[in-house]
Backbone as a ProteinNet text record, in pm:
[ID]
protein_1_A
[PRIMARY]
MMPVTPIASLRRFVPGRAASKREWCDLCSAGIGSRHRHLLDVASRRLICVCEACALLFPREGHSKYTLAPSRVCKLDGFEIGDGKWNSLGIPIGLAFFSLRSASGQIGATYPSPAGLTESELSLDSWNDLAGENPLLRSLEPDVETLLVNRTRNHRDYYIAPIDRCYELAGTVRKHWRGLSGGSEAWDAIDRFFERLAPVDHA
[TERTIARY]
83.6	0	87.5	36.3	115.3	25.8	79.2	-1.8	-40.5	-158.9	-203.4	-141.6	-67.6	2.6	-89.2	-191.9	-274.3	-376.9	-344.3	-439.1	-485.7	-471.3	-518	-667.2	-741.1	-885.5	-924.8	-831.5	-862.9	-839.2	-775.4	-727.7	-840.4	-958	-1067.6	-1122.2	-1081.5	-1134.6	-1033.8	-911.8	-808.1	-766	-700.1	-653.6	-557.3	-556.9	-467.8	-539	-656.7	-735.4	-832.2	-831.5	-917.4	-1063.7	-1140.8	-1282.8	-1350.3	-1438.3	-1506.8	-1649.3	-1741.6	-1880.3	-1907.5	-1812.7	-1833.7	-1713.7	-1742.2	-1637.1	-1665.4	-1573.8	-1583.9	-1566.4	-1636.2	-1623.8	-1480.9	-1419	-1281.9	-1270.9	-1383.2	-1379.7	-1413.2	-1518.7	-1561.1	-1552.1	-1513	-1495.2	-1625.5	-1740.1	-1867.1	-1875.1	-1944.2	-1961.5	-2050.3	-2013.9	-2092.9	-2103.7	-2204.1	-2222.9	-2131.1	-2137.3	-2051.6	-2087.3	-2214.4	-2255.8	-2269.9	-2186.9	-2187.2	-2141.6	-2149	-2111.4	-1959.9	-1913.6	-1770.9	-1748.8	-1641.3	-1588.6	-1469.1	-1451	-1330.8	-1238.7	-1115.7	-1011.4	-968.7	-1006.7	-990.9	-844.4	-755.8	-614.6	-550.2	-577.9	-513.7	-599.8	-729.6	-828.7	-846.9	-824.8	-844.4	-985.5	-1049.4	-1181.9	-1174.2	-1267.5	-1277.1	-1415.8	-1423.3	-1550.6	-1611.8	-1741.1	-1805.9	-1944	-1986.5	-2121.9	-2217.4	-2347.2	-2445.5	-2434.9	-2409.2	-2399	-2283.6	-2168.9	-2054.5	-2075.9	-2143.9	-2169.9	-2248.1	-2338.9	-2421.1	-2339.1	-2218.8	-2135.2	-2064.6	-2067.1	-1990.4	-2082	-2098.2	-2178.7	-2108.3	-2185.8	-2126.6	-2045.4	-2064.3	-1988.5	-1942	-1829.7	-1787.1	-1701.2	-1674.3	-1586.9	-1442	-1355	-1217.6	-1133.9	-1163.5	-1078.7	-1153.9	-1272.3	-1347.5	-1477.6	-1515.3	-1643.4	-1717.3	-1844	-1925.4	-1959.7	-1934.2	-1968.8	-2120.3	-2177.7	-2322.4	-2361.7	-2489.9	-2538.4	-2598.4	-2604.7	-2669.6	-2598.4	-2674.2	-2627	-2726.9	-2677.5	-2765.8	-2705.2	-2777.1	-2730.3	-2768.7	-2671.1	-2690.9	-2733.8	-2862.5	-2915	-2895.4	-2849.3	-2831.4	-2700.3	-2623.6	-2493.5	-2391.1	-2306.8	-2211.2	-2080.3	-1972.1	-1839.2	-1789.7	-1774.8	-1729.6	-1589.8	-1557.9	-1427.3	-1313.1	-1328.9	-1222.6	-1199.7	-1309.2	-1296.1	-1239.5	-1285.1	-1232.9	-1083.8	-1040.3	-897.3	-815.8	-874.3	-802.3	-779.4	-856.7	-839.3	-719.4	-667.4	-547	-568.6	-692.5	-720.4	-701.7	-608.4	-574	-672.6	-768.1	-866.7	-1005.8	-1107.3	-1244	-1315.4	-1244	-1301	-1230.3	-1306.6	-1245.5	-1352.4	-1308.4	-1400.9	-1334	-1418.4	-1372	-1438.9	-1361.3	-1417.1	-1346.2	-1420.1	-1364	-1288.2	-1161.6	-1079	-1090.3	-1148.1	-1172.9	-1043	-939.3	-814.3	-746.6	-752.2	-681.5	-773.1	-903.9	-996.2	-984.3	-905.8	-886.4	-977.2	-989.1	-1065.5	-969.4	-988.4	-905.4	-965.4	-884.9	-925.3	-852.5	-927	-869.2	-918.4	-828.9	-872.2	-806.3	-880.7	-827.6	-732.7	-640.2	-546.8	-510.9	-445.5	-404.8	-312.7	-245.1	-152.8	-219	-344.7	-411.7	-476.6	-472	-532	-425	-454.7	-367.5	-448.1	-386	-462	-384.8	-460.6	-405.7	-505.4	-472.9	-566.2	-621.8	-751.8	-820.7	-828.1	-805.5	-811.8	-953.9	-964.2	-1095.7	-1174.1	-1104.1	-1173.2	-1240.5	-1169.9	-1228.2	-1347.7	-1335.4	-1446.7	-1566.2	-1540.5	-1649.8	-1722.4	-1649	-1714	-1809.6	-1765.5	-1850.8	-1971.7	-1947.6	-2057.2	-2155.8	-2106.4	-2195.5	-2291.1	-2243.6	-2328.7	-2426.4	-2390.1	-2479.2	-2466.2	-2552.7	-2542.2	-2551.1	-2604.5	-2614.1	-2476.5	-2372.1	-2237.4	-2198.2	-2259.1	-2226.3	-2280.2	-2367.5	-2422.6	-2337.3	-2227.1	-2143.2	-2087.2	-2095.8	-2034.5	-1883.1	-1807.9	-1662.5	-1607.5	-1507.9	-1430.6	-1505.1	-1634.8	-1702.4	-1804	-1832.2	-1917	-1839.3	-1865.4	-1785.7	-1873.2	-1813.5	-1863.9	-1791.9	-1866.4	-1810.4	-1839.4	-1735	-1745.2	-1711.7	-1798.1	-1771.7	-1782	-1667.5	-1660.5	-1590.3	-1594.7	-1529.7	-1614.8	-1547.2	-1612.1	-1725.6	-1847.1	-1956.2	-2033.5	-1984.2	-2056.4	-2022	-2121.5	-2104.3	-2196.2	-2159.1	-2244.3	-2176.6	-2257.6	-2207.5	-2297.4	-2235.2	-2309.1	-2255.3	-2341.3	-2297.1	-2295.1	-2181.3	-2165.8	-2078.3	-2102.4	-2019.3	-1879.5	-1786	-1645.8	-1621.2	-1697.1	-1670	-1707.4	-1810.6	-1843.3	-1734.3	-1672.9	-1563.8	-1441.5	-1414.8	-1305.4	-1337.1	-1464.5	-1504.9	-1476.1	-1506.6	-1475.8	-1325.5	-1245.5	-1100.5	-1050.8	-1109.3	-1072.6	-1110.4	-1224.6	-1268.2	-1169.3	-1125	-1027.3	-897.1	-850.3	-722.8	-728.8	-842.1	-855.2	-859.3	-928.4	-957.6	-872	-802.7	-733.4	-618.8	-608.5	-501.3	-444	-312.4	-247.1	-271.5	-254.2	-268	-413.1	-496.9	-634.8	-733.5	-689.8	-777.3	-833	-875	-932.7	-1082.3	-1149.2	-1295.4	-1344.6	-1269.7	-1312.3	-1319.8	-1219.7	-1219.4	-1335.5	-1359.7	-1467.1	-1603.8	-1618	-1744.6	-1766.4	-1659.3	-1671	-1704.5	-1645.3	-1675.3	-1820.6	-1868.1	-2008.9	-2102.4	-2068.2	-2152.9	-2154	-2039.9	-2036.3	-2137.6	-2139.1	-2231.2	-2376.4	-2397.7	-2534.8	-2590.3	-2504.3	-2551.8	-2527.8	-2495.7	-2473.6	-2609.4	-2692.5	-2828.3	-2836.2	-2932.6	-3041.5	-2992.7	-3049.6	-3007.8	-3125.2	-3112.3	-3205.7	-3151.8	-3241.2	-3200.3	-3217.6	-3123.4	-3132	-3089.8
-119.3	0	124.7	231.9	352.9	473.3	582.8	704.8	756.5	812.2	876.1	1014.7	1044.2	1171.8	1291.5	1292.5	1413.5	1425.2	1497.4	1513.2	1657.8	1733.6	1873.1	1879.9	1776	1777.1	1775.7	1738.3	1730.8	1862.5	1958.4	2076.7	2159.8	2158	2239.4	2183	2060.3	1996.4	1991.3	2043	2025	2158.3	2156.4	2281.7	2353.2	2485.3	2564.3	2632.1	2582.7	2649.5	2743.9	2867.4	2965.8	2930.4	2934.2	2905.8	3018.1	2981.1	3080.3	3035.2	3129.2	3097.2	3094.1	3140.3	3146.9	3087.1	3004.7	2948.1	2984.7	2942.2	2982.5	2862.2	2866.4	2763.3	2764.1	2647.1	2637.9	2660.5	2658.8	2677.8	2820.3	2879.6	3012.3	3118.6	3079.6	3170.6	3228.6	3173.3	3216.9	3173.3	3251.6	3215	3092.4	3002.8	2882.9	2863.8	2789.7	2762.4	2651	2624.5	2520.8	2383.3	2362.9	2238.9	2265.8	2199.3	2224.1	2097.6	2100.7	1984.5	1977.8	1857.6	1837.1	1759.7	1794.8	1713.5	1636.3	1514.8	1438.7	1441.5	1489.1	1473.9	1327.5	1249.2	1104.5	1065.4	1134.8	1097.7	1120.2	1235.8	1269.9	1235.9	1207.2	1181	1302.7	1421.1	1546.1	1597.9	1647.4	1704.2	1850.7	1892.3	2029.7	2081.6	2190.5	2248.7	2324.8	2301.4	2368.3	2418.7	2522.9	2574.3	2487.3	2509.3	2428.4	2447.9	2570.2	2596	2518.4	2518.2	2444.2	2293.6	2250.7	2107.7	2053.1	2133.9	2089	2065.2	2118.6	2103.9	1970.2	1896.6	1773.4	1655.7	1563.5	1444.6	1355.7	1268.7	1181.2	1069.5	1044	939.8	991.1	939.5	963.7	1086.9	1165.3	1281.5	1237.6	1297.5	1249.1	1281.4	1389.2	1431.6	1437.9	1498	1517.4	1437.1	1389.1	1320.7	1385	1413.2	1475.9	1374.1	1409	1320.5	1315.3	1196.4	1183.9	1219.6	1207.2	1240.5	1120.7	1003.7	887.2	841.6	826	762.1	651.3	531.5	417.2	326.2	303.6	211.3	69.7	-20.6	-158.1	-244	-247.7	-329	-477	-552.1	-695.4	-733.8	-635.5	-664.3	-679.8	-780.9	-807	-855.7	-808.9	-862	-925.7	-1055.6	-1123.9	-1082.1	-1103.9	-1061.7	-1126.5	-1254.5	-1323.6	-1263.4	-1235.8	-1176.9	-1035.7	-958.3	-822.2	-824.9	-912.5	-921.7	-960.8	-1041.8	-1084.8	-971	-862.4	-747.5	-663	-681.3	-609.7	-464.4	-424.5	-287.1	-278.5	-196.6	-200	-128.8	-53	14.6	-18.9	18.8	-17	83.9	181.4	279.6	265.6	246.6	234.5	255.7	290.3	296.3	235.2	176.7	98.7	151.6	168	218.8	153.6	142.9	90.1	200.8	178.1	276	250.6	344.6	323.9	311.8	382.7	381.6	245.5	177.7	51.1	-70	-46	-158	-230.6	-175.8	-236.6	-171.6	-237.9	-184.9	-118	11.6	84.3	75.5	33.2	28.9	142.1	236.6	358.2	375	411.5	438.8	565.5	639	764.9	737.9	829.8	822.1	963.7	982.3	1117.3	1184.5	1107	1163.5	1189.5	1153.1	1169.3	1039.6	1009.5	889.4	786.2	660.9	549.9	452.9	394.7	307.8	183.3	84.4	-35	-78.5	-183.3	-238.4	-369.6	-383.6	-504.5	-597.6	-726.9	-820.6	-826.3	-846.6	-854.9	-975.1	-1082.4	-1198.8	-1162.7	-1087.9	-1047.5	-956.7	-863.2	-772	-847.7	-940.8	-1018.2	-1100.4	-1148.1	-1218.8	-1125.4	-1000.9	-904.8	-868.1	-844.8	-808.5	-923.3	-1046.9	-1160.7	-1166.8	-1119.9	-1117.4	-1000.7	-894.6	-779.6	-723	-768.4	-726.7	-575.9	-500.9	-356.4	-292.8	-359.1	-305	-295.5	-377.6	-374	-247.3	-174.7	-51.7	70.4	54.6	169.3	235.5	368	441.6	440.7	404.8	401.6	535	527.1	641	725.7	749.7	851.4	795.4	665.2	603.6	494.3	477.5	387.4	296	186.7	111.6	167.5	235.9	297	206.1	169.4	72.8	140	119.7	165.5	45.3	-10.7	-124	-83.4	44.4	91.4	60.9	35	7.3	-93.7	-61.4	-159.4	-149.7	-70.3	-51.7	-161.6	-196.5	-281.7	-225.5	-109.4	-35.5	-23.2	-36.5	-36.6	52.8	135.8	233.8	236.7	270.2	326.4	477.9	539.7	682.9	746.1	874.3	943.7	970.8	981.9	996.8	1123.5	1230.9	1353.9	1340.3	1260.3	1238.6	1156.5	1064.9	986.6	1074.4	1169.2	1262.7	1352	1384.3	1461.7	1383.8	1254	1169.7	1168	1155.4	1154	1284.4	1397	1526	1536	1478.7	1477.7	1401.7	1285.3	1206.3	1284	1341.5	1411.9	1533.5	1599.1	1719.9	1690.1	1584	1563	1455.3	1372	1257.6	1304.3	1243.6	1274.3	1143.8	1133.6	1018.1	890.1	775.8	646.8	604.7	639	590.6	690.9	812.5	913.1	1011.4	960.8	1047.8	1064.2	1106.3	1115.9	1219.2	1327.7	1429.9	1372.3	1291.4	1231.9	1136.1	1050.9	952.7	1019	1125.2	1200.5	1262.1	1315.1	1376.9	1271.9	1153.6	1046	1002.4	989.3	953	1057.9	1185.2	1292.1	1287.8	1253.8	1242.5	1140	1023.1	919.4	954.4	1027.4	1069.2	1164.5	1246.5	1343.6	1297.2	1169.2	1114.2	1092	1192.4	1185.1	1276	1256	1159.6	1016.9	922.4	783.6	699	630	527.1	393.2	298.5	167.2	64.5	-28.9	-135.2	-267.9
0	0	0	-54.8	-64.8	-50.1	6.7	17	-119.8	-130.1	-252.1	-257.9	-363.4	-372.8	-381	-470.4	-483.9	-373.1	-266.3	-155.8	-145.2	-253.1	-250.4	-223.8	-262.2	-242.9	-96.4	-7.9	134.3	206.3	143	215.8	274.3	210.4	261.8	391.9	430.3	550.2	665.4	644.9	744.5	802.5	924.1	983	889.7	896.9	814.7	699.9	664.4	561.1	628.9	589.3	652.8	630.8	737.6	726.6	649.1	559.9	479	455.6	464.8	437.6	288	208.3	64.3	-7.4	-106.1	-188	-332.2	-421.9	-561.1	-651.8	-763.8	-866.1	-920.4	-927	-975.7	-1126	-1196.6	-1341.4	-1383.4	-1325.2	-1370.9	-1262.2	-1139.9	-1026.5	-973	-1013.1	-955.4	-809.2	-727	-588.1	-573.9	-482.2	-456.1	-305.7	-261.8	-120.6	-72	58.3	115.4	62.6	25.4	-38.8	-188.3	-268.8	-412.2	-483.9	-615.3	-694.8	-712	-748.3	-771.6	-900.6	-968.4	-1076.2	-1023.2	-1073.4	-1042.4	-1162.7	-1141.2	-1241.8	-1235.6	-1335.7	-1328.7	-1318	-1385.2	-1384.3	-1248	-1186.6	-1059	-938	-961.1	-856.6	-765.9	-821.8	-749	-774.1	-667.8	-680.7	-720.1	-803.9	-849.2	-813.8	-739.4	-699.2	-816.9	-842.1	-954.6	-915.1	-984.3	-968.6	-1050.2	-1031.9	-1103.4	-1254.3	-1297.9	-1441.9	-1504.1	-1438.7	-1492	-1481.8	-1376.2	-1361	-1479.3	-1534.3	-1646.6	-1772.7	-1777.7	-1895.7	-1900.9	-1788.7	-1780.5	-1749.6	-1842.9	-1815.2	-1713.6	-1649.2	-1548.9	-1612.9	-1741.4	-1809.1	-1945	-1988.5	-2124.7	-2146.8	-2043.1	-2062.8	-2050.2	-2129.5	-2138.4	-2015.1	-1946.7	-1834.8	-1702.6	-1701	-1577.5	-1579.3	-1461.8	-1445.8	-1329.9	-1348.4	-1244.9	-1137.3	-1012	-900.8	-885.5	-871.3	-853.3	-711.5	-680.9	-546.9	-474.2	-539.3	-478.8	-352.3	-244.2	-122	-89.7	-75.2	-54.5	51.8	159.2	262.4	224	230.1	185.8	304.8	329.2	438.6	405.9	503.6	484.8	420.9	376.8	317.2	428	417.1	524.1	464.7	520.9	492.5	621.7	621.8	742.2	782.7	910	960.5	883.4	850.6	777.7	640.6	570	436.9	445.4	544.6	560.1	587.7	677.3	708.4	585.6	498.1	378.2	280.2	294.3	204.5	243.1	364.2	405.8	440.7	475.1	516.2	667.8	716.7	858.4	950.5	895.5	979	926.2	1001.9	966.9	879.5	827.5	734	599.4	493.3	361	255.1	135.1	23.2	-99.5	-183.4	-297.5	-424	-531.9	-656.7	-774.7	-884.8	-1008.3	-1078.9	-1108.9	-1178.2	-1328.6	-1400.7	-1543.3	-1622.5	-1580.1	-1656.5	-1653.3	-1538.8	-1523.3	-1524.3	-1499.9	-1487.5	-1354.7	-1261.5	-1130.9	-1025.9	-912.6	-800.3	-703.4	-681.7	-586.8	-447.6	-351.2	-210.6	-139.5	-85.5	-27.6	114.5	204.5	341.3	393.6	477.4	531.8	647.9	666.8	778.2	818.6	933.8	973.7	872.9	788.9	690.2	555.9	541	412.3	370.2	241	186.6	154	184	148.3	63.9	-36.6	-125.4	-164.6	-206.8	-268.2	-374.2	-446.8	-543.3	-491.1	-503.1	-461.9	-581.9	-557.9	-669.5	-724.9	-855	-917.2	-865.2	-830.8	-774.2	-642.6	-556.5	-428.1	-450.4	-545.5	-574.7	-632.1	-722.6	-781.4	-675.6	-574.3	-463.4	-390	-362.2	-293.4	-378.6	-507.6	-596.7	-613.7	-604.7	-613	-495.2	-378.2	-260.1	-263.7	-335.6	-349.5	-490.4	-582	-723.4	-744.3	-645.5	-661.7	-680	-631.9	-648.5	-795.2	-879.2	-1021.6	-1088.6	-1016.6	-1074.1	-1043.4	-969.5	-934.9	-1060.4	-1065.5	-1175.2	-1156.7	-1257.9	-1243.4	-1193.8	-1107.5	-1056.5	-953.4	-970.8	-889.9	-790.2	-794.3	-692.3	-622.9	-493.5	-413.1	-327.7	-285.3	-170.9	-49.1	36.8	156.8	276.3	349.1	458	589.9	688.1	824.9	917.9	952.8	1045	1174.7	1207.8	1329.1	1450.9	1560.6	1688.4	1669.9	1700.4	1690	1559.3	1463.9	1338.6	1238.4	1160.4	1042.9	935.3	881.9	790.3	654.5	549.7	412.8	327.9	243.9	164.5	21.8	-70.9	-197.6	-178.1	-206.4	-179.4	-286.3	-315.8	-414.9	-361.7	-454.1	-416.9	-335.8	-362.5	-288.1	-141.2	-109.8	31.2	99.9	26.9	84.6	111	21.5	45.7	165.9	182.4	299.9	427.9	426.7	542.6	569.1	463.3	480.7	540.6	496.2	553.7	699.5	735.8	876.2	963	915.1	990.4	1005.7	897	902.2	995	998.8	1078.9	1228.5	1266.5	1407.9	1475.5	1399.8	1459.3	1547.7	1666.9	1760.8	1816.7	1818.1	1877.7	1797.8	1865.1	1798	1782	1878.3	1877.8	1819.5	1790.2	1731.8	1831.5	1947.4	2049.2	2030.3	2136.9	2135.1	2033.7	2014.8	1919.2	1778.3	1741	1607.4	1589.1	1687.9	1673.4	1675.1	1753.1	1749.6	1611.4	1551.3	1419	1313	1323.6	1229.6	1243.3	1368.1	1389.5	1331.1	1346.9	1292.1	1139.4	1081.2	935.1	886.1	948.2	901.7	934.7	1041.9	1074.9	969.1	909.9	810.9	667	650.8	516.8	449.7	451.6	399.6	277	188.9	197.3	172.5	243.3	233.9	190.4	78.3	37.3	85	106.1	153	42.2	36.4	-64.2	-2.4
[MASK]
+++++++++++++++++++++++++++++++++++++++++++++++++++++++++++++++++++++++++++++++++++++++++++++++++++++++++++++++++++++++++++++++++++++++++++++++++++++++++++++++++++++++++++++++++++++++++++++++++++++++++++

């Protein structure tokens, strides 16, 4: 596993960035609110903040450089990854997200850490086993939709979530984590993130 180099997308969530009630579209510089759409630069996996007008210029599929992040959040009721299977994936913490990388055709397994994002590639056989248990995973849009896993503490929760929400979670971890165990502030912030991961449809 290796750290993901492009972590500029996390900077708006970490200490050192001035808090602002107003942000700007990275393409046309129009003012946008704190909740806005994002494009993913597929090559660098960097998020780009955009206004609604600019978002309409980029389809969610088929664009050569940027892909618009969707808004679907779906909790996978009844979906389970057993402890043995989870351990076999080699993810050292209980927070991770998985997405199909269109450029390589591989499954990227990414997890947040105090230093940023760390990733590895999941074997296609392992992914096909998971998708066989829940066919809805086959509907994930490449690059911009993920299987988001929360197996921390007493949680066993699984979601389909857009990539920008996963980057938001990574920024939350990086901002609040203290010491080896994270501390109560970090875990409270992580719990609040999942509480507001709405709107949530169930499948």
